[in-house]
N, C-alpha and C positions, 0 to 999 in steps of 0.2 A: 314615438314609435319609429325609431330610426331605421328599423328593418324595412320600412316602407318609404324612406327617403332615398329612393333609387334614382338612377339616371332618368327614368321615366318621369318621376316627380319633378326633377329639376327642368327637364325638357318642357314639361307641361307649364311650369311657371314662366319659363322664358317665352313660350308661345303666347300666353295670355298677357305677359308683360309687354309684348310687342303691339298690342291693341292700343290705339290712341284713345284716351278717355274722351267721352262725349260724342264719339262718332257712331255709336250704336243707336239705331232708331228705337224710340220708346215703344213703337208699335210691335217691335220684335222682342221686347223684354217682358218677362212675366212679373206680375206682382208676386210678392213672397210673404207668407206669414210663417214664422217660426213660433210655434206654440209650445212653450216650455213649462212643465209642471214641476213644482218643487217637491222633492221627497217622494216621487211616484215611481214605484218599482214595477217590474214587468207583470206582476200578478195583481196589481191594484185596479183591475178592470174586468168588465164582462167580456172583453175581447180575448180569446185564447191565443197566446203567443207561442207557448211551448208546443212542440210537435213530437210525434212518435217516430219510429225508425224509418217510416216511409215518407215523412215530411208532412203528414196530415196533422192539423191542430187538435190538441187534446184539451178538453175542459177539466178543470179541477174545481174543488169546492169554492175557492175564493172567486173564481169567475162567475159563480152563481150568487155570490154575496154582493158584489158591486154592481152598480147600475150605470152604464156608460153608453147610452144609445148613439150619441154623436160620434164617439170613437168607433162604434160599430159601423156607422154611416161612412166614414172615410176609409175604414179598413175594407169595406165591401167594394168601394170604388177605386181603391188604390192598392198599395203594397205595404206589407208589414214585415219587419225584420225580427227573427226569433233569436238572434245572437248579436244584439246591439249593446255596446258597452259605454258606460260613462265612468268617470272617476267616482269613488264611493262617498265623497263629500262634495258640497255644492260649489264653492268658489273655484276650485280647480277645473271642474267641468265647464263652468260659465266662461272662464278665460280661455279654455281650449276651444269652445265654440267661436269665440271672438277672434282668435288668432290662428287656429288650425294647428296649434302646437300641443304636444303632450305636456302634461303638468311637470314631468321631470325636466323639461326644457325651460318652460316659462317660470318654473320654480315657485309658483303659488300653489304649494302642495298640500295646504290645509285650508279649511274654511277660514275666512278672514274675520277675526274679532274686530269690530269697528273701533274699539277703545284701546286695545293693547296687543302687543305682539304675543300670539298664543302658540309659539313653537312647541311648547310642552317641556317637561322636566329635562329630557335628554334630546329634545328636538333639534333639527338642523338649525344652526344659528344664522346661516346666511340664506335662508329661504326668502322668497319674495312676499313678505307681508304687505308691502305697499300696493301690490296688485298692478293693474294697468295704469298707464300714464298718458298724458297728452302727447300726441305724436306717435304713439305706438300704432303699428299697422293692425287694423281691426277690420272685421267683416263690414260693419256699416261704413267705415271710412272708404273702403275700396268701392262699395256699391254707390256711395254718394258721388264718386268721381265719374260714374257712367250714368248719372241722371236720376238716381233714386232719391226719393224722400225717405229718410230713415227715422223710424218711430220706435221709441222705447216705451213700453207700458209694463208696469209692475216691478218686480224685484230686480235690483241691480246686483249689489254685493260684489262689485269689481275692485273695491279698495276701501280702506278704513277712513274714519273721520279725518277731516283736515288734510286729505290727500286727493290728488286729481281724480283718481279712479272712483271716488265716492259720487261723482257727478257724471252720469252718462253723456251729457252734452260735451264733455271733454274728450269723449272717446269715439266720436264720429256720428253720433245721433243728432238729428235736427230737432227732435222733440223728445222730451222726457216727461213722462207722467208716472209719478209714484216711485221712481227709482232713487235709492239712497245707498248708504254704506252698509246697512244691516240686512240680515237675511230673513228674519222672522218679524211678522207684523206685531204691533202692540196689541191690536185687537182686530177681529174680523167685523166687529159690529159698528154700524154707523151711529148707533145710540151712544157708543163709547168713543166717538170721534176717531175710530181706528187706532186708539191708544193715546191720543193727545189728552192730557189732563189726568191720566191714570198713573199708576206706579210703573207702567211701561212706556212712559212718554218718550224715552230715548229711542223707542222703536215705533213711534207714531208715523203712519204712512203719510207722506207729504202729498200736496197738490189736490187733495180731495175735500177741501173745506165745504164745497157746495152740498156735500152729502152728510155733513156733521149733524148729529141729532136726529137723523132719519132712520128708517128701518132698512136701508139699503145695505145688504151684505157686501163685504169687500170685493168678492169675486164679481159681483154684479156691477159695482161702481167702476171697477177697472174695465169691464166690458163696455159699459156705456161710454166711457172716455175713449176707448180704442175705436169704437164705431165713429165717434165724432172726428177723430184724427184721420181715419181712413177716408171719411166722406170729404173732408177738406182737401186731401191729397188727390182724390179722384177728380174733384172739380178743377184742380190745377192742371190736370192732364199729365202729371208725372206718374211713373210707376212707384209703388211703395214697397219698402221693406219694413214689415211690422214684426218686431221682436216682442211678442206678447208673453211675458214671463210672470206667471201667476205666483202669488205668495202661497196659495193653496198648493199642496195639502200639508204644508209645514205646520208644526205646533206654533201657537197654542191651539188645541183641538176644540175650537169654538163650534158648536153645532149650528149648522145652517138650518134655520127653522123652516125653510121652504121644503126641506126633504126629510126632516126628522121622523115623520110618520112612517116613512118607508122602512125604518129599521127599529121601530118602537117595540115590536114583538120579539126581537131577537134576544137570546140569552148572552150575547157578547157584552164585554165591559162597556161602560158609558163612553169612554174615550174612543173605543173602536167604532161605536155607532157614530160618534161625532166625526171621526175620520172619514167614514163612508159618506156622510153628508157633504164633506168638503170635496170628495171625489166627484160626487154627483153634481155639485154646484159648478165645479170646474168644467165638467162635461157639458152642462147647459151653456156655459160661456162659449165653448167651442161651437156648439150648434147655433147659437145666436150670431156668431161671427160668420159662419157659413151662410146663414139666412140673410145677413146684411150684405154680403158680397152679391148674393142673388138680387137683392133689392137695388143695388147700385149698378147692376149689369156687368160686373167684372168677374164673376165666378169662373168663367171659362179661361180667363187669363191669370188666375191666381193659384199659385202652388202653395200647398199647405204641408208643412213638416211638423209633425207632432212628436214630442219625446219627453222623457223624464230626465232629471239632472243627476240622480243617483238612485241607489236601491231604496226599497220601501222603508218608511219609518212608521208603518202602521203599528199601533199599540196592541200587538198581539204576540204574547209569548216572549221567550228569551231571545236575545239578539243573535246568538250563534246556533240556535236550534232551528228545526223546521217548523216555522210558525207563521210569521207575517208574510213570507214569500213562498209558502208551501206550494209545491214540493221542493223548491229550492231552499238551500241552507243560508242562514244569515240575513242581515238587513243593512240599512244605511251605515256606513262606516266600517263594515266588515270586509274581510278579504275573501269571503265566499261569494258565490254567484249571486245570491240574493242581495248583496251589497253593491253590485256593479252592473247587473243586467237590467236594462230599462226598456220600456215600450218605445218603439219607433215606427211611425207610419208616414208615408208620403203619398199624397193624392192631389189631383186637381180639385178645386172646390166644387166644380161641376164638370163632369166628363163631357167632352165633345171632340171625338176623334177628327172631325173636320176642321177644328180650330187650328190655325197656322202655328200658334205658339205651342199648343199641346202636341202637334205633330212632330215637333223637335224633341219632345220627351214623352213618348206614348207609354205612360205608366199602365201596366196591365191591371185589370180589374180583379180584386179579391185574391191577389197573389201573396205568397209567403217567400221571403228571401232568407236562405239559411246560411249564407256566407257571413263571416265575422266583419263587423264594421264598428265604428266608434265615433264619439263626439268630435274628434279632431278632423274627421272626414267632411264635416258640414261646410267648413270654410272653402276648401278647394272645389267642392261640388257646386256651390252657388257661384263661386268666381267663374267657373267654366261655363255654367248655364247662362250667365249674364255678360260674359266676355269682359269681365272686370280685370283691370291691370293690377298685378301684385309685384311689388318691388322685389327684384331678384335676391337682394340681400336678406329678405325676410324668409327665414326657414319655415317650411310647412311640413309637419310630420304626417299629416293625413294625406289621403289620395281621393280622387274623385270617385263618387259612388254612381256616376251616371249609368254605367252598364248594369249595376245592381238594381237601380231604380227601374230599369227596363225588364227586370225579372231574369236576367241572364247570369250565368256563372262567369266570373272573371278570373282566368288562370294566372293573370299577372299580379293579382293581389295576394299578399301574404296573410295567412290566418293568424294574426298576431295582435296582442294587446298588452300594454305595459301600464301598470298602476303602481305609483310610488308614493308612500305615505310615511315620511321620516319624522313622525310626530306622536304626541299623546297629550291629554288623555282622550280616548274615544273607544269605540267598541273593539277595535283592534289597534295595537300600538306598534309603531316602528316596523312597518312591513312593506314588502314589495311583492307584487304579483307579476308573473310573466306567463302569458299564454302563447303557445305556438302550435298550431294545428290542433290535434286532439289532446295535447298535454298542457297541464297547468302546474306551475310550481309557485309556492308561497315561501318567502324567506322572512323570518322574524329576527330582527337585529338584536332584540333583547327579550328572548322568549320567557324569561321569568318575571318580567314586569307585569303587574296586574293592570287590566284595562279599567276604564271608567265603570264603576259599579262593583269592582272587586273581582271580576271574572278573570281567571288565569287562562290566557288565550292558548298557550301551547307550552309543552315541556321540551320542545325541540326547536332548532332553528328552521326546520324544513317540513313542508307538507307537499305531497306530490299526488296529482290526480290525473286520470285519463277520462276526459269529459265525454268521450264517445261511449265508453263502456260504463261509466259511472257519472252520469250527468248531475246527480244530486250530491256528489262529493262525500260519500259515506265510507270510502275505502282509501286510506292514506297508503300510498305505495312506496314510501321512502325505503323501507327495509327490503322489499322484494324486487325493486327495479333500480338498483344503484347506478347503472350506466345511464339510464334516462335522467335520473336526478342530476348527475354530474353534467351531462350535456345541457340540460335546461338551465342549470345554475350558471354555467359558463356563458350561455347566450344572454341571460339576464344581466350578468356583470358587464358584458360587452355593450348591451343596450344602454345601461345607465351611464357608462363612461362616455359613449358617443353622444348622449344627451347632455353631458356635463352636469349630471345630477348632483344634488347636495344630500348629505347623509346625517343621521343622528350622531350624537357624541356620547361618550360614557362620562362617568363622574369625574374622571381625570382630564376630560377634554379631548380624548382620543377619538378620531373620526372612525365610525363603525361602517365600513364598506362591507357589502356581502362577501362571504367566504365560501369557497368550494367545500363540499363535505370531505371529511377525512377518508382515505382509501379503505 
């Protein structure tokens, strides 16, 4: 999102780069838990994130379907964002969190198939299928330099098999529990050894042998291991950075038996009920971690950041209809808001305004932040809060959210987001999204190509929406607002070029860069 790589951003990087690693007192450093949920969209929760014209939260039917009391707990004690964006598929988001870069820049623009290059039929040939590499500047690597114990628990998906990014220990983490090249678990069931020995053995979750043959659900096993790792770090006296990346709520939709009774009487499909149990099991994990921080006596010094990695994949209705993310349109992989809008909550694990660490970041209670932010902002935010040094040559596309976390409006921030997907097959093919203020434009490089499942995504290169007037994207303004369309497309083209983006190609090998509409 190069519109936000301003002189401010580079000045910020230079300032934190001047901090000498290791000189920051551990007593002044917060513990950090980034709690990342796979395939969880903004509507997959009992916490209402969408708001009305006055900024008040609005409950929709899906908020009454899901049960997430632990999310409610941190939302009531902290701040939630109602316009927080992620890339619409997983690996791009995860690498953006790690690097602070937009996917158009780091070029891992698709989910990474661990076995083979999955650019797609006309996909960008020089995209970054290899993902992250040893030596890349990553969030855990910069936090490690200022004294943090860096712990990875759960899904990795930073690189394919036989590449460095398949192992989180190569990327700045001191501990890796269950992280590997793949994005979906072989099974959530301990009785099935989390996939080992089944037809999905190539996706068997590693490092959990102690639970094989048991009735411990995967989300619970990861939680137990995360608690052990945090306990050991607290004993050592070091601050921790816990990147707790659940495999839930990604398919396969294995029903969590602990919560199945809560949905048994619903008339929704079986997979939708199973998905709801995965959501509730994830939420129990969040609550268990909060309680564990209490038991260790570190809650007041622990910052919790909760988010999803892309839009919802709930098995409810058609991917481009108003269904699984209702009232938003679309789901994971789509170019609509339901594919990119995710829950984001920041809170101290336990509020204590008198705590010296919290006083440096006094997050308001029960607040809602309406300014646009995205996954690439997490890296610079945590670097600033921890005074971690970042090499000046490492370009960061995001900007610090510190003022937003305080509930303030930041006039220096641009209301912009760039999502570039030069690939297929998925729910939307070969598209780029550019949001700037109230306006959003979608460019389809190959509008007549059918998406996965045979759905024709568009008969035009262009879609244009005003999200203030039409938050649910029901009115395409291409025909009626030609000047805005041209301006938005020019800005999109400029952004992609500044990011040095890669593009799909046609059957003759011609690079398909976005084009301005004809006059």
